[in-house]
N, C-alpha and C positions, 0 to 999 in steps of 0.2 A: 602743898607748898608750891607746886607748879601753878596752880589756879591763882593763888595770892599774887605771885609776881606778875602773871600775865594780866590780870585786872589792874594792876598798877603801872604798868610799863609804858603806858601812852601809844600802845600799838607799835612799839619799836621792834622792827624786824629781828635784829640780833638777840633781843631778850626772848621774844617769842620762839626762836629757833632753839634756844637753850631750854626753855620749858616745855617744848615740844619732845626734845630729847629726854628729859626727865620723865615724860608720860610714856614714850616708848620703853623706857626701863620698867616702868611700872606695869606696863602690858605685858612684857615678857614674863613678869612674875604672876600675874593674873589675867590671862589672855581673854577671858570672857566677862570681864568687868564692865558693864554698860556705862558706868559713870566715867571710868577712864577714857572710853572711846568717845563719849559725849564731850568731854573736856577737850580731847583733840580736835573734834569738830568744831567747837566753839572757837578755838584758837585759829583754826584754818579760816573761820569767818572773819576773825579780826585782820588776818592777812588778805582778806578778799577773795579767798579760794572757795567760792560758794559750792561749785560742782563737786569738789573733792569732799568738802564738809557734808554735803547732803548725802553722799555715798556712805560716809562714815557714820552719819546719824541712822542711815538705814540699817547698817550692820549693828549698831548699838542697840536698836530697838529689837533686834532678834535675840539678843542675849538676856533681857529683861522686859517682858511685855507690860509689866506694871509701872515701869519708869517713863514718865511722861516727858522728861527732858529731851530724848531723842526726837519725839514726835513735835515738840514746840520748836526744836531746832530745825527740823525739815521745813516746817512751815515759813520760819524766818529766813531760810536759804531761798525758798521760792519767791518771797516778798522781796527781797534784796535783788532778785534777777528779773524783777517785773512780771512774774509769772503768777499773776493773782488768782487765775481760775484754777490753776494746779493747787495753789495755796489753800483755796477754799474747800478742796475736796478733802 
């Protein structure tokens, strides 16, 4: 549900804050769910918080090494920060 609202909110900060609180509740129920962590990181990217999003993607990648979403997210964060050499690695 949080993902749906986040994608259609037009990056409105107030709505993203609500969807992030929904995800925090979901993580309290399933703390090692990589998808939940990846979604938080994606929403942090929507807010322009790329450093924090990168750290969350890193954490998500430790929970499920087969999930590629955190890897793609980390690359996206580096590209948005103009760290193209780091993104290429």
